[in-house]
N, C-alpha and C positions, 0 to 999 in steps of 0.2 A: 334729328334723324328722321328720314322719310320712312313712313310706314309702307311695307310691301305686302301685297296680297297675293296669295298663291291659290291656284285652282285645286279643287278636290283631287283631280286626277294626278296633278303633280305631287300632292301630299301623299297619295297612295303609292305612287311609284317610288317616292323617296323612302317611305316606310318599308316597302318590299325590298328595295335595294339594301337598306340597312339590315333587315332581318336575314337576308340571304347573302350577306357579304362573305367574302372568302376569309379563310383563316389568316389572322395577322392584320387584317384591316380594321381600323378603329372607327367608331361612330364619328369621332371628331374629323377624321380624314374624309369620310363620306360627306359630312355636313359642309366642309370646306370646298369639296369638289362640286357640290350642288349650289354653293353660294348662300347657304342658310346658316343660322346660328345652331350651335350644338344643342342648346337647351330647347330650341324650336323643334329640332328633330326628335329629341327625347319626348317632348310633349305630344308630337304627332304619333309616336309609337304607342304611348299610353292611350291616346284617343282611339287608335286603331284596335288595340287589344280590348278596350271597353266598348268597341263597336259604335263609336260616336261619329264616324264618317258616314254620312247618309247621301249616297249618290247612286246612280244607276251602275256606274263602273264599279263602285265598292260592292254593291250587292252581287254583281256577277262574279267578281274575283273572290271576295272573302266569304261569301256564303258557301261556296264550293269547298274552300279550304281555309279555315280560320288562321289568322296570323299568329303563329306561336314560335317560340325559339326552337321547338322540336324540328322544324323544317329548315333550319339554317344549314347551309352547305357544310360548314365546319363541324357540325354535329353528326354528320354522317360517318359511318364506319369505313375503314379502309376497304373492306370487302365490297361494300355498296358502291363506293367511289370507283373501284376497279370494274365492277359490273357495268356501271354507267359508261365508263370510258370504252369498254369492249363493245357495248351495245351501239355506241355512236361511231365506232371505227369505220364501218362500211357505209355510213350515211353521208349524203351530201349536206351542204350548209343549210338548206331549207328544211330538210328532214331532221337535222340535228336541232334546229330551232323549234320545230314542232314537238319533237321528243322532249326537249327541255321544258316546254310549256306544260306538257302533260304531267311531268314529274316535279314541277315546282323549282326548276333550275334555270340558269342562264347559260348560254353557250360558252361564255368565258370561264365558267366553273369547270366545264368538261375539258377545255383547253388547258386550264391550270392544273387540273388533276393529272392529265396526260403528261404534262411537263414534269410534275412532281414525281410521277412513277418513273419517268425516263431518266431523271437526274439523280434520284436518290436510290439507295439500296432498299427495296421493298421489305427485306427481312428485318432491317433495323428500324423501319418506320413503325412506330407504335402509336396506336390511337390513344388519345387522351381519355382517361377514365375519370368521369366526373366524381365518382365515389372516392377515388384516391385523392383527388384534389380537395374535395370537401373534408376528408379525414385529415389531410395535412394542414389545412387551414384551421380546423378546430384544435389540432394539436399545437399549432403555433399560438393560437389565442390562449390556450391553457398555460403554455410556457410563459407567455408574456405576463399573464395574470400572476403566476407564481413569482416571477422575477420582480414585479412591482411590489408584491407583498414582502419579499425578502429585502428589497431596497428600503421599504418603510421601516421594517424591523431593525435594519442596520442603522438607519438614521436615528431611530429612537434610542438605540443602545449608545450611539455616539453622543447624543444629547445627554443621556444619563451619566456617562463618564465625565463629560465636561462639568455637569452640575456637581458631581461627586468631588471633583478636584477643587471647585470653587468653595464647597462646604468645608473641605479639609483645609483650604487656605484661610478661611475666615475663622473657623472654630478649632482648628488643629486636628491632628490625627488622634483617634481614640487609643491607638497603640502607643503613642508617645506619653499619654497620661497614665497608663497602667504601669509603667516602669518605675 
């Protein structure tokens, strides 16, 4: 396999695209789109978070706003998305690009949000609540743990019953001897 080398600016742009991806887009899809390995993109994200990218471009971009998951477009509330769409409604393409740069977005996010609001019923659109998701995950984890414990207890009980039958077959039943 031929080793490929990427420029720092490409790595930074790839990381920013990954961190600011739209809802429903996976890192794997982004890595395939960019022609890089999924693990490579993961490693670049870790390096960016640890501030191991040292270039002029990196210092101008990440020193102003550190790369965190808090700035991802899918983490924004519905209200904030709507406000961004409304703010960009009267702007031309160049002004939308400038607005997006100032707010850590890409123009395609605005277009996607506008389309989402146009095609969906905004009343039924519910923002994902991370605390609910976290609570449900911990509840699932607890239930799985309890199920495993009960499975082990059931297996142990079954093994004891089999052993009891074997003992009775070899030595006979105590009830038979008492009569």
